[in-house]
C-alpha positions in Angstrom: 113.6 128.2 96.5 112.8 126.8 99.7 115.3 124.0 101.6 112.1 121.4 101.5 112.2 121.9 97.4 116.1 121.8 97.5 116.3 118.7 99.1 113.5 117.2 97.5 115.0 118.0 94.2 118.1 116.4 95.0 116.4 113.0 96.1 114.9 113.2 92.9 117.8 113.9 90.5 119.9 111.6 92.4 117.6 108.9 92.3 117.1 109.4 88.4 120.9 109.2 88.2 121.1 105.8 89.9 118.2 104.3 88.2 120.3 105.2 84.9 123.2 103.1 86.5 121.1 100.8 87.3 119.4 100.0 83.9 123.0 100.3 82.2 124.6 97.5 84.6 121.6 95.1 83.9 121.8 96.1 80.2 118.7 96.7 77.7 119.4 93.6 75.9 119.0 91.5 78.9 115.8 93.5 80.2 114.0 93.3 76.8 114.5 89.5 76.2 113.5 89.0 80.0 110.1 91.0 78.7 109.6 89.1 75.6 109.8 85.7 77.6 107.2 86.8 80.3 105.3 88.5 77.7 102.0 90.0 79.0 102.6 88.4 82.8 104.4 91.5 83.4 101.3 93.5 83.3 100.1 91.4 86.3 103.6 91.1 87.9 103.8 95.2 87.6 99.9 95.5 88.6 100.1 93.4 92.0 102.5 95.5 93.4 100.2 98.4 92.7 98.2 96.2 95.3 100.8 95.9 97.7 101.6 99.8 97.5 97.6 100.2 98.1 98.0 98.2 101.3 101.2 99.5 102.5 99.6 102.9 102.2 96.4 102.1 104.2 98.9 100.9 107.1 100.7 104.0 106.8 97.5 106.4 106.7 96.4 104.7 110.0 99.4 105.6 111.7 99.0 109.5 110.5 95.6 109.9 111.2 95.3 109.8 114.9 92.0 111.9 115.1 94.2 115.5 115.2 93.3 118.3 112.9 96.8 118.7 111.5 96.7 114.9 110.6 93.2 115.4 108.8 94.8 117.7 106.2 96.9 114.9 105.3 94.9 113.2 102.4 95.0 109.2 101.8 96.5 110.0 97.8 99.2 112.1 99.4 100.0 108.8 101.8 99.6 106.6 98.5 102.4 108.8 96.4 104.5 109.1 99.4 104.6 105.4 100.0 105.3 104.8 96.5 108.2 107.3 96.0 109.5 106.3 99.7 110.0 102.8 98.5 111.7 103.8 95.2 114.1 106.2 97.1 114.6 103.1 99.1 115.4 100.9 96.6 118.4 103.0 95.0 119.8 104.4 98.3 122.7 102.8 100.3 121.5 101.6 103.3 118.0 101.7 102.0 115.8 103.6 104.5 118.8 106.5 104.7 116.7 108.2 101.5 113.0 107.2 101.7 112.0 108.1 105.3 113.8 111.3 105.5 111.8 112.3 102.2 108.5 111.5 103.6 109.6 113.3 106.9 110.1 116.4 104.8 107.4 116.1 102.8 104.8 115.3 105.9 106.4 118.3 107.9 104.6 121.5 106.8 101.3 119.7 107.5 102.2 117.5 110.5 105.3 119.2 112.4 108.4 118.1 112.5 107.8 115.4 115.8 104.5 113.9 114.0 106.1 113.6 111.0 109.1 112.0 112.1 107.2 109.7 114.7 104.5 108.6 112.5 107.3 108.0 109.5 109.5 105.9 112.4 106.6 103.9 113.5 105.6 102.7 110.0 109.1 102.1 109.4 108.9 99.7 112.3 105.4 98.0 111.2 107.5 97.4 108.0 110.2 95.7 110.1 108.1 93.7 112.4 105.8 92.3 109.6 109.2 91.2 108.4 110.2 89.4 111.2 106.7 87.8 111.7 106.9 86.6 108.0 110.2 84.9 108.8 109.1 83.3 112.1 105.9 81.5 110.1 107.7 80.6 106.7 110.7 78.7 108.5 108.2 76.2 110.1 106.6 76.1 106.9 109.8 75.1 104.9 110.4 72.2 107.1 106.9 71.1 106.9 106.9 71.1 103.0 110.6 70.1 102.7 111.6 67.9 105.5 115.0 66.7 104.1 116.6 69.9 104.3 120.2 69.7 104.9 121.6 69.9 108.6 123.7 73.6 107.9 120.6 74.9 105.9 118.5 73.8 109.1 121.1 75.3 111.6 121.1 78.5 109.6 117.4 78.9 109.7 116.6 77.9 113.3 119.1 80.5 114.6 117.2 83.0 111.9 114.2 82.2 113.5 115.7 83.0 116.9 117.0 86.4 115.9 113.5 87.2 114.3 111.9 86.4 117.8 114.9 88.6 119.8 114.3 91.3 116.9 110.4 91.0 117.7 110.7 91.6 121.5 113.1 94.4 120.7 110.4 96.3 118.7 107.7 95.7 121.1 109.8 97.5 123.7 110.2 100.2 121.2 106.3 100.4 120.8 105.8 100.8 124.7 108.6 103.4 125.5 109.9 104.9 122.1 113.7 104.9 121.2 114.8 108.0 120.4 115.8 109.3 123.6 117.3 105.9 124.5 119.1 105.7 121.2 120.5 109.2 121.7 122.2 108.7 125.0 123.7 105.1 123.5 125.1 107.5 120.6 126.3 109.9 123.1 129.2 107.3 124.4 130.6 106.7 121.1 133.7 108.4 120.5 134.3 111.3 118.8 130.8 112.1 118.0 129.6 111.2 121.5 129.8 115.1 122.6 127.9 116.3 119.8 125.3 113.9 120.4 124.8 114.8 124.2 124.7 118.3 123.3 122.1 117.8 120.7 120.0 115.5 122.9 120.3 118.6 125.5 119.4 121.0 123.3 116.2 119.3 122.0 115.1 117.1 124.6 111.7 118.4 124.8 111.1 117.6 121.1 112.9 114.3 121.8 110.3 113.4 124.6 107.5 114.7 122.7 108.7 112.3 119.8 108.8 109.4 121.9 105.3 110.2 123.6 103.6 109.7 120.3 105.4 106.7 119.3 104.7 105.0 122.7 100.8 106.5 122.1 99.9 104.3 119.0 100.8 100.9 121.1 99.4 102.0 124.3 96.1 104.0 123.2 95.4 103.1 120.0 95.7 99.7 120.2 92.8 99.2 117.5 94.9 101.6 114.9 98.3 99.8 115.8 96.7 96.1 115.2 95.2 97.3 112.0 98.4 98.9 110.8 100.4 95.9 111.4 97.9 93.2 110.1 97.7 95.1 106.7 101.4 95.3 106.3 101.5 91.7 107.2 99.2 91.1 104.6 101.3 92.7 102.1 104.0 90.4 102.7 101.6 87.5 101.7 100.1 89.7 98.4 103.6 90.2 97.2 104.4 86.6 97.1 101.8 86.3 94.5 104.4 87.6 91.8 106.5 85.2 91.9 103.8 82.4 91.1 102.9 84.7 87.8 106.4 84.7 86.9 106.7 81.0 87.1 103.4 80.5 85.1 105.2 82.8 82.6 108.0 80.0 81.8 105.6 76.9 82.1 106.3 75.8 85.6 103.5 76.6 87.9 104.1 76.6 91.8 101.8 76.5 94.6 101.3 79.3 97.3 103.4 78.3 100.1 106.2 77.5 97.9 106.0 81.1 96.8 106.3 82.4 100.3 109.0 80.4 101.0 110.9 81.6 98.0 110.0 85.4 99.2 110.6 84.8 102.5 114.0 83.0 102.5 115.2 85.6 99.5 114.0 88.5 101.3 115.7 87.1 104.3 119.1 86.9 102.7 118.4 90.4 101.1 118.1 91.9 104.3 121.8 91.2 105.3 122.9 93.0 102.7 120.7 96.3 103.3 123.3 98.7 102.5 123.6 97.7 99.0 121.3 99.7 96.6 118.9 97.5 95.0 120.4 94.6 97.4 122.6 94.0 94.2 124.0 90.3 94.0 122.7 89.3 97.5 119.1 88.5 96.2 120.0 86.8 93.2 122.2 84.5 95.9 119.3 84.2 98.3 116.8 83.0 94.9 119.4 80.6 94.3 119.7 79.1 97.7 115.8 78.6 97.9 115.4 76.9 94.7 118.2 74.8 95.8 116.6 73.8 98.8 112.9 73.5 97.1 114.7 71.5 94.2 113.7 73.7 91.1 116.2 74.7 88.5 119.0 77.2 89.1 118.1 78.8 86.2 114.8 79.8 87.2 115.7 81.5 90.0 118.3 83.7 87.9 115.0 84.3 85.5 113.0 85.5 88.7 115.7 87.4 89.8 115.8 89.4 87.0 112.0 89.9 86.6 112.1 91.1 89.9 114.9 93.7 89.3 112.3 94.9 85.8 109.7 95.3 88.4 111.8 97.2 90.7 113.2 99.3 87.9 109.3 100.0 86.5 108.2 100.9 90.1 111.1 103.4 90.8 110.6 105.3 87.9 106.6 105.8 88.6 107.9 106.3 91.9 110.5 109.0 91.4 108.2 110.5 88.8 105.6 111.0 91.4 107.9 113.0 93.7 107.1 115.5 90.8 103.5 115.3 90.7 101.7 118.3 92.3 104.8 120.2 92.7 104.8 123.9 91.7 108.0 125.7 90.3 
């Protein structure tokens, strides 16, 4: 069995083990009661994420398809499969991106080569981050407009978060312009204990590192149309996923508007991403929902309900994503 198959199988089996543990922690009775309460709305809730992943796939595929012969060998269905499976692995692994992104690189490497596979995955990861930053920056003024009497401490925290998002956005565009792998390894080379190994690694692989940084910068400098298309699609997916909160609130007879759903999704994701190192952001996301429901003067009990619905939706799509890892595999 090849090393690629061994690593892929490791992701698969570890993923299922963690997923089973998550189901055990939530409780089958809690999951079943929530499904009965939500009813057929769960079909819409799960289905809307099929649309989100489809838009994500178009964004990722736009980055991959740079016109080169090897890029043309990666079909859209392959990218769709990797997108869903990658997000599934990210959900259940500590530190999120330590799971899904390496998996996508391993799967793309045979067709694209290690440099192009790595740069494509890193570029899409950056696109995902940047869409979050823009999403948060737009949502914070929207919250102040809809809820003008936000308390001073919350207002200060959100303003700081908006400034931080702006700074992160500036940093992201410097990465797009120059790449960051060489610079990151130079910084790592100054870290005690591991610095010597990082410097040695950089010296040994300097040509590959330079090529990857070139490929990262190339999208922004020479493929402006693809860059704008990918970023626009990724940002669009942020707003499409807000519809699931509307579905959830309709299911319990408390309809809300799209603007409220955008605020709910943006604030909870902001809080959740502060605790990115936790699998499925356990605990942090619930706190984010309770916080934003309080700001919008919505019952805290409904915040718990929405959080549980999202947990169940995540479990379903994680199961689908892990299953897709085996689709098209031989042996």
